[in-house]
C-alpha positions in Angstrom: 0.0 0.0 0.0 3.0 2.3 -0.6 1.0 4.2 -3.2 -1.9 5.2 -1.0 -2.0 8.9 0.0 -2.6 9.1 3.7 -5.1 12.0 4.0 -6.0 13.3 7.5 -9.4 12.1 8.7 -10.8 15.7 8.3 -9.7 15.9 4.6 -12.6 13.7 3.4 -12.7 13.7 -0.4 -9.9 16.2 -1.0 -6.3 16.8 0.0 -7.2 20.0 1.9 -10.4 21.7 2.7 -10.1 25.3 1.5 -13.5 26.7 2.5 -16.9 25.6 4.0 -20.1 27.4 4.7 -23.8 26.3 4.9 -24.0 25.9 1.1 -20.7 24.5 -0.2 -17.4 22.8 0.7 -14.3 23.7 -1.4 -11.4 21.2 -1.7 -8.0 21.3 -3.1 -7.1 17.8 -4.4 -3.6 16.7 -5.4 -2.7 13.2 -6.6 0.9 12.6 -7.7 1.5 10.2 -10.6 1.2 6.6 -9.6 -0.5 7.4 -6.3 -4.1 6.5 -5.3 -6.6 7.9 -2.9 -8.0 6.1 0.1 -11.5 4.7 -0.4 -13.9 7.6 0.2 -17.6 8.4 0.0 -19.3 11.2 -1.9 -22.5 12.3 -0.1 -23.1 15.6 -2.0 -23.3 16.4 -5.7 -20.3 18.3 -6.8 -18.3 19.9 -9.6 -14.6 20.2 -10.2 -12.1 22.2 -12.3 -9.0 20.2 -13.4 -6.0 22.5 -12.8 -3.6 19.8 -14.1 -5.3 16.8 -15.8 -4.3 13.2 -15.8 -6.0 9.8 -16.5 -7.6 8.5 -13.3 -8.4 4.8 -12.9 -11.4 4.3 -10.7 -12.0 1.4 -8.4 -15.0 0.5 -6.2 -14.6 0.0 -2.5 -13.6 -3.6 -3.0 -10.8 -2.8 -5.4 -12.7 -3.8 -8.6 -11.8 -1.7 -11.6 -14.8 0.4 -12.8 -13.1 2.3 -15.6 -10.6 4.8 -16.7 -11.6 8.5 -16.6 -9.4 10.7 -18.7 -9.4 14.2 -17.1 -8.0 17.0 -19.4 -6.3 20.0 -18.0 -8.9 22.9 -17.7 -11.8 20.4 -17.8 -14.9 21.3 -15.8 -17.0 18.4 -14.5 -20.4 18.3 -12.9 -21.4 15.2 -11.0 -24.8 14.2 -9.4 -24.8 11.9 -6.4 -27.9 9.7 -6.0 -27.6 7.1 -3.3 -24.7 4.8 -4.1 -24.1 6.1 -7.6 -22.4 9.2 -9.1 -23.4 10.2 -12.6 -21.4 12.6 -14.7 -23.7 15.4 -16.0 -21.1 17.6 -17.8 -20.3 17.3 -21.5 -17.0 15.6 -20.8 -17.9 12.1 -19.7 -21.7 12.7 -19.8 -23.6 9.7 -18.6 -20.7 7.8 -17.0 -21.7 6.3 -13.6 -19.4 5.2 -10.8 -20.1 4.1 -7.2 -20.3 6.9 -4.6 -17.8 4.9 -2.5 -14.6 4.5 -4.5 -10.9 5.3 -4.9 -8.9 6.7 -7.7 -5.4 6.2 -9.0 -3.4 8.6 -11.1 -2.2 6.4 -13.9 -0.6 9.3 -15.8 2.9 10.7 -15.7 2.1 14.1 -14.2 0.7 15.2 -10.8 -3.1 15.6 -11.0 -4.7 18.6 -9.3 -8.3 19.8 -9.1 -10.4 22.3 -7.2 -13.6 20.5 -6.1 -16.8 22.2 -4.9 -19.5 20.1 -3.1 -23.0 21.5 -2.8 -24.6 20.8 0.6 
């Protein structure tokens, strides 16, 4: 498990919480090449802006591969959480569905970075 990023318990779905109020939570998320996130759960619909894109391999909570999600630099994504499923609503990746509880691995050669906004 050397490639798993150890995020503090309060980090939740991002590397660092930048802001929170009664309407949104804003996260900075950084994932170096070859690293993977811990299994985490999305409870709120959200959007993100890819500051530095990379291909992300997505796995369910049991480690089963659920697909490769290529994320271009400057890509903007909108995702709707409904129960145990997340559906991509944005033009890029529209209609793709993944489990709400999952992990992601950066399978690219560059560090991945996004700014993610959850709607409460």
